[in-house]
ZASE-598925 format. One record per residue (C-alpha): x, y, z negated; residue number from 1. Coordinates in Angstrom, 2 decimals, padded with zeros to 5 digits. Layout:
BEGIN
ATOM        px        py        pz   seq
ATOM         X         Y         Z   NUM
...
This chain:
BEGIN
ATOM        px        py        pz   seq
ATOM    000.06    000.20   -000.40     1
ATOM    001.32    003.36    000.91     2
ATOM    001.02    006.37   -001.45     3
ATOM   -000.39    009.81   -000.23     4
ATOM    002.00    012.17    000.04     5
ATOM   -000.32    014.99   -001.73     6
ATOM   -002.65    014.49   -004.68     7
ATOM   -006.45    014.21   -002.45     8
ATOM   -008.17    016.32   -005.55     9
ATOM   -010.08    019.65   -004.58    10
ATOM   -008.29    021.34   -006.64    11
ATOM   -004.91    020.27   -005.80    12
ATOM   -005.27    021.03   -002.18    13
ATOM   -006.90    024.29   -003.15    14
ATOM   -003.64    025.41   -004.76    15
ATOM   -001.46    023.60   -001.88    16
ATOM   -002.87    025.84    000.71    17
ATOM   -003.16    028.98   -001.28    18
ATOM    000.44    028.78   -001.73    19
ATOM    001.33    027.53    001.39    20
ATOM    002.83    024.42    000.11    21
ATOM    001.21    022.66    002.68    22
ATOM   -000.98    023.12    005.57    23
ATOM   -004.01    021.18    006.68    24
ATOM   -002.67    020.22    010.06    25
ATOM    000.26    018.31    007.83    26
ATOM   -002.43    016.86    005.25    27
ATOM   -004.43    015.37    008.38    28
ATOM   -001.30    014.15    010.12    29
ATOM   -000.34    012.29    006.94    30
ATOM   -003.85    011.02    006.29    31
ATOM   -004.04    009.81    009.85    32
ATOM   -001.01    008.03    009.58    33
ATOM   -002.15    006.37    006.56    34
ATOM   -005.39    005.05    007.68    35
ATOM   -002.84    002.60    010.24    36
ATOM   -001.49    000.96    007.09    37
ATOM   -005.37   -000.11    006.59    38
ATOM   -006.63   -001.46    009.92    39
ATOM   -007.37   -004.75    008.58    40
ATOM   -009.93   -003.16    005.95    41
ATOM   -012.36   -002.25    008.67    42
ATOM   -013.37    000.92    006.93    43
ATOM   -014.02    002.86    010.27    44
ATOM   -016.42    002.80    013.11    45
ATOM   -014.46    005.84    014.80    46
ATOM   -011.76    007.79    013.36    47
ATOM   -011.66    011.18    015.13    48
ATOM   -008.78    011.57    017.60    49
ATOM   -006.25    014.38    017.72    50
ATOM   -008.58    016.57    020.23    51
ATOM   -011.50    016.18    018.45    52
ATOM   -009.91    017.01    015.10    53
ATOM   -008.35    020.31    017.05    54
ATOM   -011.28    022.37    016.99    55
ATOM   -011.41    022.41    013.39    56
ATOM   -008.33    022.90    012.63    57
ATOM   -007.64    025.64    014.70    58
ATOM   -010.50    027.60    013.44    59
ATOM   -008.55    026.98    009.63    60
ATOM   -005.73    028.62    010.82    61
ATOM   -007.55    031.59    011.95    62
ATOM   -009.07    031.50    008.24    63
ATOM   -007.85    032.61    004.50    64
ATOM   -007.95    029.47    002.33    65
ATOM   -009.95    031.59   -000.46    66
ATOM   -012.48    032.50    001.12    67
ATOM   -013.94    028.89    002.16    68
ATOM   -014.65    026.21   -001.03    69
ATOM   -013.79    023.32    000.47    70
ATOM   -010.95    024.64    003.03    71
ATOM   -008.93    021.97    004.58    72
ATOM   -010.59    018.95    002.17    73
ATOM   -010.35    015.58    004.07    74
ATOM   -013.73    013.96    004.32    75
ATOM   -015.80    010.60    005.90    76
ATOM   -019.10    010.59    007.17    77
ATOM   -021.02    006.83    006.53    78
ATOM   -021.41    005.80    010.31    79
ATOM   -025.78    006.43    009.65    80
ATOM   -024.98    010.54    009.61    81
ATOM   -024.73    012.45    012.60    82
ATOM   -021.54    014.26    013.37    83
ATOM   -021.67    016.49    016.52    84
ATOM   -019.96    014.86    019.42    85
ATOM   -019.01    011.93    017.97    86
ATOM   -021.03    008.38    018.36    87
ATOM   -023.74    007.20    015.56    88
ATOM   -023.86    003.65    015.40    89
ATOM   -025.62    002.70    012.72    90
ATOM   -022.83   -000.27    013.15    91
ATOM   -024.92   -001.76    015.73    92
ATOM   -023.50   -001.37    019.25    93
ATOM   -026.58   -001.35    021.10    94
ATOM   -027.80    001.49    018.98    95
ATOM   -025.45    003.55    019.84    96
ATOM   -026.12    007.59    021.03    97
ATOM   -023.88    010.86    020.70    98
ATOM   -025.48    013.56    019.03    99
ATOM   -024.95    017.42    020.00   100
ATOM   -025.51    018.35    016.35   101
ATOM   -024.44    017.52    013.24   102
ATOM   -026.23    016.65    010.22   103
ATOM   -027.71    019.42    008.17   104
ATOM   -025.41    018.15    005.11   105
ATOM   -022.28    017.71    007.31   106
ATOM   -022.80    021.07    008.66   107
ATOM   -022.74    022.95    005.16   108
ATOM   -019.62    020.97    004.53   109
ATOM   -017.85    021.54    007.56   110
ATOM   -018.68    025.06    006.95   111
ATOM   -017.09    025.67    003.57   112
ATOM   -014.41    024.54    005.45   113
ATOM   -014.10    020.71    004.96   114
ATOM   -012.70    018.56    007.76   115
ATOM   -014.63    015.36    008.86   116
ATOM   -011.81    012.57    009.78   117
ATOM   -014.03    010.03    010.66   118
ATOM   -017.26    007.64    010.78   119
ATOM   -017.18    005.16    008.23   120
ATOM   -018.03    001.39    008.74   121
ATOM   -021.72    000.30    006.52   122
ATOM   -024.27   -002.56    006.37   123
ATOM   -026.11   -003.06    010.17   124
ATOM   -029.20   -000.01    009.47   125
ATOM   -028.01    000.63    006.05   126
ATOM   -029.79   -002.73    004.95   127
ATOM   -027.30   -004.15    002.17   128
ATOM   -025.30   -004.09   -000.72   129
ATOM   -022.49   -006.09   -000.06   130
ATOM   -020.90   -003.99    002.52   131
ATOM   -019.98   -007.73    005.33   132
ATOM   -023.24   -007.23    007.36   133
ATOM   -021.27   -005.43    010.28   134
ATOM   -020.90   -007.22    013.66   135
ATOM   -017.61   -006.72    016.16   136
ATOM   -015.77   -004.50    016.48   137
ATOM   -016.42   -003.80    013.57   138
ATOM   -017.20   -006.71    010.28   139
ATOM   -016.69   -006.83    007.01   140
ATOM   -015.79   -004.03    005.07   141
ATOM   -013.20   -004.94    001.89   142
ATOM   -012.99   -004.09   -001.09   143
ATOM   -010.29   -001.95   -001.75   144
ATOM   -008.41   -003.58   -005.12   145
ATOM   -008.75   -007.02   -003.97   146
ATOM   -009.48   -007.63    000.03   147
ATOM   -011.30   -011.01   -000.84   148
ATOM   -014.33   -009.61   -002.50   149
ATOM   -016.87   -007.49   -001.14   150
ATOM   -016.66   -003.91   -001.51   151
ATOM   -020.61   -003.34   -001.62   152
ATOM   -022.94   -001.72    000.66   153
ATOM   -024.51   -000.21    002.76   154
ATOM   -021.98    002.65    002.43   155
ATOM   -019.00    000.41    002.08   156
ATOM   -016.72    002.59    004.85   157
ATOM   -016.93    005.61    002.82   158
ATOM   -016.35    004.21   -000.56   159
ATOM   -013.43    002.35    000.80   160
ATOM   -012.27    005.77    002.39   161
ATOM   -011.95    007.58   -000.74   162
ATOM   -010.63    004.61   -003.30   163
ATOM   -007.51    003.91   -001.03   164
ATOM   -006.80    008.14   -000.85   165
ATOM   -007.67    008.45    003.00   166
ATOM   -010.20    011.10    002.47   167
ATOM   -010.75    013.51   -000.68   168
ATOM   -014.54    012.63   -000.88   169
ATOM   -017.11    010.87    001.93   170
ATOM   -020.87    010.86    002.56   171
ATOM   -023.05    007.68    002.10   172
ATOM   -026.62    007.65    001.65   173
ATOM   -028.79    005.50   -000.86   174
ATOM   -031.74    003.99   -000.14   175
ATOM   -031.70    001.18   -002.90   176
ATOM   -028.27    001.79   -004.46   177
ATOM   -026.45    002.22   -001.32   178
ATOM   -024.24    005.63   -002.84   179
ATOM   -023.94    003.41   -006.19   180
ATOM   -022.78   -000.30   -005.71   181
ATOM   -019.96    000.70   -003.50   182
ATOM   -018.80    002.77   -006.04   183
ATOM   -018.53    000.13   -008.50   184
ATOM   -016.72   -001.99   -006.82   185
ATOM   -014.19    000.78   -005.92   186
ATOM   -014.11    002.83   -009.59   187
ATOM   -015.22    005.59   -008.35   188
ATOM   -018.06    008.07   -008.97   189
ATOM   -021.02    007.44   -006.85   190
ATOM   -024.04    009.89   -006.97   191
ATOM   -027.34    009.26   -005.75   192
ATOM   -028.73    013.28   -006.32   193
ATOM   -032.76    013.36   -006.68   194
ATOM   -034.65    012.32   -003.90   195
ATOM   -035.25    014.92   -001.29   196
ATOM   -032.77    017.11   -003.00   197
ATOM   -030.39    017.17    000.24   198
ATOM   -031.56    017.70    003.44   199
ATOM   -031.94    014.28    005.00   200
ATOM   -032.26    015.46    008.83   201
ATOM   -029.55    014.10    011.25   202
ATOM   -029.47    010.70    009.26   203
ATOM   -030.63    007.86    010.56   204
ATOM   -034.05    006.64    008.68   205
ATOM   -033.56    003.29    006.93   206
ATOM   -037.05    004.37    004.76   207
ATOM   -037.82    007.51    005.80   208
ATOM   -039.63    008.11    002.45   209
ATOM   -036.86    006.84   -000.04   210
ATOM   -033.77    007.92    002.05   211
ATOM   -031.32    010.31    000.62   212
ATOM   -027.54    011.13    001.12   213
ATOM   -025.12    010.40   -001.44   214
ATOM   -021.68    011.79   -002.75   215
ATOM   -018.48    009.11   -003.55   216
ATOM   -015.87    011.50   -005.27   217
ATOM   -013.07    010.99   -007.65   218
ATOM   -014.51    013.08   -010.45   219
ATOM   -018.04    013.93   -011.35   220
ATOM   -016.57    017.82   -011.67   221
ATOM   -015.88    017.27   -008.23   222
ATOM   -019.16    015.80   -006.99   223
ATOM   -020.76    018.34   -008.87   224
ATOM   -019.18    021.24   -006.97   225
ATOM   -019.94    019.09   -003.82   226
ATOM   -023.77    018.44   -004.53   227
ATOM   -023.48    022.55   -004.95   228
ATOM   -022.30    023.11   -001.62   229
ATOM   -024.79    020.72    000.05   230
ATOM   -027.37    021.96   -001.85   231
ATOM   -028.80    024.19    000.82   232
ATOM   -032.47    024.42    001.94   233
ATOM   -033.38    023.32    005.17   234
ATOM   -036.80    024.71    006.57   235
ATOM   -036.64    022.02    009.36   236
ATOM   -036.45    018.74    007.31   237
ATOM   -039.64    017.85    005.93   238
ATOM   -038.78    015.53    003.36   239
ATOM   -036.80    018.07    001.64   240
ATOM   -038.04    019.57   -002.08   241
ATOM   -037.87    022.76   -003.71   242
ATOM   -035.59    022.77   -006.93   243
ATOM   -037.58    023.83   -010.17   244
ATOM   -037.06    027.28   -011.25   245
ATOM   -035.11    025.80   -014.50   246
ATOM   -033.23    022.38   -015.00   247
ATOM   -032.86    021.63   -019.26   248
ATOM   -029.22    019.65   -019.80   249
ATOM   -028.69    016.98   -022.12   250
ATOM   -028.44    017.97   -025.60   251
ATOM   -024.93    017.65   -027.50   252
ATOM   -026.11    014.18   -028.95   253
ATOM   -028.07    012.04   -026.41   254
ATOM   -030.26    009.54   -027.16   255
ATOM   -029.30    007.09   -024.72   256
ATOM   -032.00    004.00   -023.92   257
ATOM   -030.06    000.49   -023.07   258
ATOM   -031.71   -002.46   -021.71   259
ATOM   -032.42   -005.09   -024.92   260
ATOM   -030.24   -008.00   -024.34   261
ATOM   -032.45   -010.36   -023.26   262
ATOM   -032.92   -008.27   -020.02   263
ATOM   -029.47   -007.79   -019.21   264
ATOM   -027.77   -009.61   -016.28   265
ATOM   -024.18   -010.07   -015.73   266
ATOM   -024.50   -013.51   -013.44   267
ATOM   -022.09   -014.97   -015.90   268
ATOM   -019.63   -012.56   -015.95   269
ATOM   -018.72   -012.74   -019.49   270
ATOM   -016.00   -009.51   -018.50   271
ATOM   -018.51   -007.75   -016.87   272
ATOM   -020.72   -007.98   -020.25   273
ATOM   -017.84   -006.86   -022.25   274
ATOM   -016.92   -003.97   -020.25   275
ATOM   -020.84   -002.91   -020.44   276
ATOM   -020.28   -002.84   -024.51   277
ATOM   -017.33   -001.18   -024.30   278
ATOM   -019.43    001.54   -022.23   279
ATOM   -022.07    002.12   -025.20   280
ATOM   -019.17    002.39   -027.99   281
ATOM   -017.95    004.98   -025.18   282
ATOM   -020.93    006.90   -025.46   283
ATOM   -021.29    006.37   -029.10   284
ATOM   -018.33    007.81   -029.69   285
ATOM   -019.12    011.02   -027.76   286
ATOM   -021.97    011.66   -030.05   287
ATOM   -024.58    009.38   -028.39   288
ATOM   -027.82    007.60   -030.29   289
ATOM   -028.11    004.08   -028.48   290
ATOM   -031.91    002.97   -028.52   291
ATOM   -033.00   -000.45   -026.89   292
ATOM   -035.95   -000.02   -024.33   293
ATOM   -038.20   -002.29   -022.16   294
ATOM   -036.16   -002.65   -018.40   295
ATOM   -039.70   -004.70   -017.36   296
ATOM   -041.35   -001.85   -015.53   297
ATOM   -038.11   -000.34   -014.26   298
ATOM   -037.68   -003.90   -012.89   299
ATOM   -040.92   -005.00   -011.52   300
ATOM   -041.13   -001.49   -009.45   301
ATOM   -037.26   -003.01   -008.26   302
ATOM   -038.55   -005.83   -006.36   303
ATOM   -041.39   -003.83   -004.53   304
ATOM   -039.13   -002.46   -002.28   305
ATOM   -038.32   -005.79   -000.76   306
ATOM   -041.18   -007.84   -001.57   307
ATOM   -044.11   -005.13   -001.00   308
ATOM   -044.60   -002.84    002.50   309
ATOM   -041.67   -000.50    002.25   310
ATOM   -039.46   -003.31    004.40   311
ATOM   -042.38   -001.85    007.05   312
ATOM   -040.41    001.33    007.32   313
ATOM   -037.19   -000.29    008.00   314
ATOM   -038.74   -002.02    010.82   315
ATOM   -040.09    001.02    012.25   316
ATOM   -037.01    002.56    012.04   317
ATOM   -035.61    000.09    014.13   318
ATOM   -038.22   -000.20    017.19   319
ATOM   -037.90   -000.29    019.65   320
ATOM   -034.56   -002.29    019.65   321
ATOM   -035.95   -004.95    017.29   322
ATOM   -038.74   -006.40    019.46   323
ATOM   -037.48   -005.63    022.79   324
ATOM   -033.28   -006.49    022.07   325
ATOM   -033.62   -008.69    018.71   326
ATOM   -030.26   -010.41    019.27   327
ATOM   -028.71   -006.91    019.13   328
ATOM   -029.27   -007.01    015.89   329
ATOM   -027.51   -009.42    013.06   330
ATOM   -029.62   -012.59    011.83   331
ATOM   -029.81   -012.05    008.13   332
ATOM   -031.11   -007.83    008.99   333
ATOM   -033.15   -009.14    011.61   334
ATOM   -034.52   -011.36    008.87   335
ATOM   -035.24   -008.74    006.56   336
ATOM   -035.95   -006.37    008.54   337
ATOM   -038.59   -008.31    010.72   338
ATOM   -040.57   -008.98    007.48   339
ATOM   -042.04   -006.05    008.04   340
ATOM   -043.85   -006.00    011.44   341
ATOM   -046.98   -007.91    009.40   342
ATOM   -047.63   -005.02    006.70   343
ATOM   -051.12   -004.29    006.66   344
ATOM   -053.22   -000.87    005.39   345
ATOM   -054.43   -002.97    002.62   346
ATOM   -051.16   -004.35    001.38   347
ATOM   -049.42   -000.75    001.29   348
ATOM   -051.96    000.24   -000.66   349
ATOM   -052.22   -002.10   -003.07   350
ATOM   -048.45   -001.76   -003.50   351
ATOM   -049.14    002.05   -003.53   352
ATOM   -051.53    001.15   -006.76   353
ATOM   -048.90   -000.99   -008.40   354
ATOM   -046.10    001.33   -008.28   355
ATOM   -048.10    004.33   -009.56   356
ATOM   -048.75    002.00   -012.65   357
ATOM   -044.97    001.06   -012.89   358
ATOM   -044.18    004.55   -012.72   359
ATOM   -046.65    005.63   -015.10   360
ATOM   -045.45    002.98   -017.73   361
ATOM   -041.23    003.78   -016.42   362
ATOM   -041.40    007.45   -017.29   363
ATOM   -042.98    006.61   -021.10   364
ATOM   -040.29    004.59   -021.79   365
ATOM   -037.58    007.57   -020.29   366
ATOM   -039.62    009.83   -022.10   367
ATOM   -038.36    008.38   -025.54   368
ATOM   -034.99    008.89   -024.47   369
ATOM   -032.41    011.38   -022.80   370
ATOM   -031.44    008.98   -020.11   371
ATOM   -031.07    005.03   -019.43   372
ATOM   -027.15    003.64   -019.08   373
ATOM   -027.56    000.35   -017.37   374
ATOM   -024.85   -002.01   -015.50   375
ATOM   -024.94   -000.68   -011.73   376
ATOM   -024.44   -004.21   -010.23   377
ATOM   -024.66   -007.55   -012.22   378
ATOM   -020.60   -008.56   -011.17   379
ATOM   -019.05   -008.57   -008.16   380
ATOM   -018.89   -011.12   -005.78   381
ATOM   -015.76   -012.89   -003.19   382
ATOM   -016.98   -012.91    000.65   383
ATOM   -016.90   -016.33    000.31   384
ATOM   -019.99   -016.31   -002.31   385
ATOM   -021.60   -013.90   -000.24   386
ATOM   -021.16   -016.18    002.95   387
ATOM   -022.83   -018.78    000.96   388
ATOM   -026.24   -016.89   -000.17   389
ATOM   -026.37   -014.16    001.70   390
ATOM   -029.70   -012.48    000.76   391
ATOM   -030.06   -014.07   -002.44   392
ATOM   -026.90   -012.50   -003.74   393
ATOM   -027.54   -009.37   -001.82   394
ATOM   -030.82   -008.78   -003.89   395
ATOM   -029.19   -009.39   -007.19   396
ATOM   -026.91   -006.38   -006.98   397
ATOM   -029.78   -004.19   -006.66   398
ATOM   -031.35   -005.37   -009.89   399
ATOM   -030.46   -002.25   -011.54   400
ATOM   -030.60    000.05   -008.63   401
ATOM   -033.41   -000.75   -005.86   402
ATOM   -036.34    001.20   -008.34   403
ATOM   -034.50    004.77   -008.11   404
ATOM   -035.80    006.28   -005.49   405
ATOM   -039.50    004.38   -006.03   406
ATOM   -039.79    005.99   -009.45   407
ATOM   -037.90    009.16   -008.26   408
ATOM   -035.15    009.33   -010.80   409
ATOM   -031.56    010.88   -010.25   410
ATOM   -028.80    008.30   -011.10   411
ATOM   -025.12    008.57   -011.28   412
ATOM   -022.93    005.48   -010.94   413
ATOM   -019.36    005.64   -012.96   414
ATOM   -016.35    003.30   -013.71   415
ATOM   -016.56    001.48   -017.13   416
ATOM   -013.13   -000.19   -016.34   417
ATOM   -011.54   -002.95   -014.46   418
ATOM   -011.75   -006.86   -015.33   419
ATOM   -008.39   -008.81   -016.28   420
ATOM   -007.54   -009.85   -012.41   421
ATOM   -007.89   -005.72   -011.64   422
ATOM   -011.28   -005.65   -010.37   423
ATOM   -013.38   -002.22   -010.95   424
ATOM   -016.75   -002.79   -012.44   425
ATOM   -019.54    000.18   -013.18   426
ATOM   -022.17    001.35   -014.98   427
ATOM   -024.85    003.71   -014.18   428
ATOM   -026.83    006.80   -015.95   429
ATOM   -029.87    007.83   -014.62   430
ATOM   -032.77    009.82   -015.69   431
ATOM   -035.68    011.94   -014.74   432
ATOM   -035.73    014.26   -011.07   433
ATOM   -033.37    017.02   -010.85   434
ATOM   -030.94    015.89   -013.69   435
ATOM   -028.33    015.89   -011.38   436
ATOM   -025.66    018.06   -013.21   437
ATOM   -026.91    016.90   -016.64   438
ATOM   -026.14    013.66   -015.50   439
ATOM   -022.42    014.43   -014.06   440
ATOM   -021.28    016.06   -016.87   441
ATOM   -021.76    013.18   -018.58   442
ATOM   -020.55    010.88   -016.33   443
ATOM   -017.16    012.92   -016.55   444
ATOM   -016.92    011.97   -020.56   445
ATOM   -017.53    008.66   -019.79   446
ATOM   -015.34    007.99   -016.77   447
ATOM   -012.17    009.80   -019.27   448
ATOM   -012.91    007.02   -021.46   449
ATOM   -013.34    003.90   -019.63   450
ATOM   -010.45    004.29   -017.01   451
ATOM   -007.25    005.98   -016.13   452
ATOM   -006.57    006.27   -012.32   453
ATOM   -009.20    006.91   -009.43   454
ATOM   -009.91    004.32   -006.74   455
ATOM   -007.15    001.89   -005.70   456
ATOM   -004.98    004.63   -006.57   457
ATOM   -001.97    006.05   -009.51   458
ATOM   -004.04    009.05   -009.32   459
ATOM   -004.87    009.73   -013.20   460
ATOM   -008.74    010.75   -013.80   461
ATOM   -008.93    014.37   -014.03   462
ATOM   -010.31    015.94   -017.62   463
ATOM   -014.34    016.11   -017.74   464
ATOM   -013.63    019.60   -018.73   465
ATOM   -011.45    022.11   -016.77   466
ATOM   -007.84    022.63   -018.49   467
ATOM   -006.62    025.49   -019.20   468
ATOM   -003.75    026.93   -017.86   469
ATOM   -001.54    029.29   -019.87   470
ATOM   -001.49    032.85   -018.43   471
ATOM   -004.87    032.25   -016.87   472
ATOM   -008.27    033.10   -017.81   473
ATOM   -011.61    031.54   -016.37   474
ATOM   -014.67    033.93   -015.74   475
ATOM   -017.87    033.15   -014.92   476
ATOM   -019.44    034.87   -011.71   477
ATOM   -022.73    035.32   -010.66   478
ATOM   -023.76    038.03   -007.79   479
ATOM   -021.15    040.06   -005.44   480
ATOM   -018.17    037.71   -006.85   481
ATOM   -019.25    034.63   -005.45   482
ATOM   -017.49    033.19   -002.43   483
ATOM   -017.93    034.90    000.42   484
ATOM   -020.04    037.86   -000.52   485
ATOM   -018.69    041.68   -000.30   486
ATOM   -016.88    041.64   -003.85   487
ATOM   -015.02    038.81   -003.93   488
ATOM   -012.30    040.33   -002.76   489
ATOM   -011.34    041.80   -006.02   490
ATOM   -010.71    038.11   -007.56   491
ATOM   -008.77    036.96   -004.32   492
ATOM   -006.97    039.96   -004.56   493
ATOM   -005.85    039.14   -007.91   494
ATOM   -004.50    035.63   -007.13   495
ATOM   -007.78    034.43   -008.51   496
ATOM   -008.66    030.67   -007.91   497
ATOM   -012.34    029.08   -007.39   498
ATOM   -012.42    026.15   -009.88   499
ATOM   -016.00    024.94   -009.39   500
ATOM   -019.18    025.80   -008.94   501
ATOM   -021.98    024.92   -011.59   502
ATOM   -024.90    026.33   -013.59   503
ATOM   -025.55    028.06   -016.58   504
ATOM   -027.19    026.25   -019.41   505
ATOM   -031.23    026.64   -019.38   506
ATOM   -031.28    029.90   -021.40   507
ATOM   -031.02    032.71   -019.40   508
ATOM   -033.00    034.73   -017.00   509
ATOM   -032.04    036.46   -013.88   510
ATOM   -032.18    040.15   -012.72   511
ATOM   -031.25    042.01   -009.65   512
ATOM   -030.71    045.51   -010.46   513
ATOM   -031.05    048.59   -009.14   514
ATOM   -028.41    050.75   -007.54   515
ATOM   -026.34    051.29   -004.28   516
ATOM   -024.63    048.67   -002.17   517
ATOM   -022.82    046.86   -003.38   518
ATOM   -026.12    045.13   -004.62   519
ATOM   -025.71    042.93   -008.46   520
ATOM   -027.19    040.62   -010.59   521
ATOM   -027.55    040.67   -014.50   522
ATOM   -027.48    037.87   -016.20   523
ATOM   -029.09    038.22   -019.41   524
ATOM   -029.55    035.23   -022.19   525
ATOM   -033.12    034.62   -023.27   526
ATOM   -033.33    033.46   -026.89   527
ATOM   -036.61    032.65   -026.80   528
ATOM   -037.08    028.72   -026.63   529
ATOM   -038.41    027.64   -023.22   530
ATOM   -038.38    030.61   -021.88   531
ATOM   -034.83    030.77   -020.22   532
ATOM   -033.38    029.00   -016.56   533
ATOM   -030.27    027.33   -015.11   534
ATOM   -028.80    029.60   -012.74   535
ATOM   -026.06    028.78   -010.48   536
ATOM   -023.00    030.61   -010.85   537
ATOM   -019.10    029.76   -009.79   538
ATOM   -015.70    029.66   -012.36   539
ATOM   -012.71    031.44   -010.62   540
ATOM   -009.28    031.09   -012.47   541
ATOM   -008.03    034.48   -013.07   542
ATOM   -003.76    035.33   -013.69   543
ATOM   -004.33    037.23   -017.28   544
ATOM   -001.95    039.58   -016.09   545
ATOM   -004.64    041.20   -013.44   546
ATOM   -007.82    040.50   -015.96   547
ATOM   -007.44    044.00   -017.48   548
ATOM   -007.72    045.90   -013.67   549
ATOM   -010.68    043.61   -013.36   550
ATOM   -012.75    044.19   -016.10   551
ATOM   -011.99    048.04   -015.84   552
ATOM   -013.55    048.05   -012.61   553
ATOM   -017.03    046.02   -013.39   554
ATOM   -019.42    049.04   -013.80   555
ATOM   -022.18    049.26   -016.56   556
ATOM   -024.82    047.93   -017.29   557
ATOM   -022.64    044.83   -016.86   558
ATOM   -019.77    043.34   -018.89   559
ATOM   -018.03    040.51   -019.93   560
ATOM   -019.16    037.64   -022.29   561
ATOM   -019.30    034.62   -023.09   562
ATOM   -021.84    032.27   -020.95   563
ATOM   -022.82    028.89   -021.85   564
ATOM   -022.87    026.47   -018.84   565
ATOM   -025.27    023.48   -018.28   566
ATOM   -022.91    021.22   -019.50   567
ATOM   -022.20    022.95   -022.93   568
ATOM   -019.15    024.97   -022.28   569
ATOM   -019.05    028.81   -023.44   570
ATOM   -016.75    030.84   -020.48   571
ATOM   -015.94    034.13   -020.28   572
ATOM   -018.42    035.71   -017.43   573
ATOM   -020.26    038.54   -016.53   574
ATOM   -023.51    039.59   -018.50   575
ATOM   -025.51    042.54   -018.06   576
ATOM   -027.15    044.65   -021.46   577
ATOM   -030.84    044.55   -022.41   578
ATOM   -031.02    048.16   -021.21   579
ATOM   -030.08    047.36   -017.82   580
ATOM   -032.95    045.34   -016.78   581
ATOM   -035.31    047.86   -017.16   582
ATOM   -037.48    048.17   -014.26   583
ATOM   -035.26    045.71   -012.43   584
ATOM   -036.83    042.66   -010.73   585
ATOM   -036.81    039.51   -012.27   586
ATOM   -035.46    036.60   -009.91   587
ATOM   -035.13    033.99   -012.10   588
ATOM   -037.35    031.87   -010.62   589
ATOM   -035.14    031.77   -006.97   590
ATOM   -031.67    030.21   -009.21   591
ATOM   -029.08    031.80   -007.60   592
ATOM   -027.86    035.13   -005.99   593
ATOM   -027.24    033.40   -002.83   594
ATOM   -031.07    032.11   -002.53   595
ATOM   -032.39    036.11   -003.37   596
ATOM   -030.13    037.91   -000.64   597
ATOM   -031.18    035.34    002.00   598
ATOM   -034.84    035.87    000.80   599
ATOM   -034.63    039.25    001.51   600
ATOM   -032.24    039.66    004.07   601
């Protein structure tokens, strides 16, 4: 295994680009060479050629690293998500087409400076949790730690590319667990956002009502940054949902539900069972209270996904190919999807009625805790084990994942450590819709307790909180100083660096202040219970010797105080004196200054 010449974390690359110690062209050249070392892993369906990469590199050479939050960051795209000018295959040669436009989320990431290195392998039509259901010329994508084992699917190549240090992050999809099982088996953070949070325009559908884009990341902090940059309203996507105005973080000492012992399934893997117990110990050490819950309504809902009428959505997504050219699909894929032909309207309604009952029962369980922690999958299988029982063992991998979108929950897969043979294994934490940031905050702490390395690399797991640097001060900005906005240059001119995009705690009101351009907002803490909301912000790291001049230029009624973030941190940041909001417009409901200025034009 070759070692990368540089650390691929977002912050490390950003710092290297800003100081001029490396350039995107060098990074891409090195990673292309590194990819050549893993040709037998079946990671890619298409790697961009030098000619295909050139427009992305030329664009960045005309821009400043400080002005783009993902400047020069290499990423991979699951091959059921469109990238303009590059074939989309869904791991089915007969299905291949070349889109003229990229998927909406891909467009946002490229606009932020990210460089797509290629399209990644997957279980055909995203139907599977194993990562081996890909025909020639690609074949089974192998585990990043031990190639005799499965990578997990369906977003197999996306996970392995990050785990082997070929890209900084990747996009997958997650209908039934495809963004979490591969994360577990490759020692990564796997974020399945709230269903409908990210646009799915430009994604080949598996189940239109349940599909979502997932993110594979090296750390929860990076996943949160990527989620924030991807969470852009797409008015052309009928499946996207409007987020609530305020999102409440977990308590400092959350109540975590875990399945009763008799409901836990590790498929005979005693080491996985021990790693699960160790995760509970880690959660307790962080102040959590562990509470046994009944997992039955969740697992019954999981069975509906493939035993119920939702498989008909997969059938509709593959028409007319499965009807006219059934031989173009793998036999196992054809067998699973073909069951959707015979569903009746009565079947669909009966399943919806039962799902509504199970949703009510599951929500009651969740109402007693802040979140639930389960294994991500019972255990990891060898390639030969999956070949022997391709459907039964695949279904078993979905034990703890298949219900998540049916029940409308947000989930994060978190590494839980390694077995004695070195293979990774992980847990999943999940909660109500729109709890993505709160889950990621806890995931970062559990991640740091579980393992000391990222993926299959020797890179250390970042601290769950941003480490302080001597001679610098972190500043929370919420208005005209945000990246790309009119006053951002005041930070860049002082050699400040963007550290992360995040949210405040749900305890603030947000106002558009009166005055002349550049217009500014005011952030005011609301001490009334339940009256505040979370507001999108950025954290910039300012050299201490430039901090005084920066503060001196801040006009009243604004000033610098302490701002509480969604994960419980208190960081220096912009606040507004109460008198300044007299006559100001309350824009709390829009959730961010960017949303407001886009709305008013």
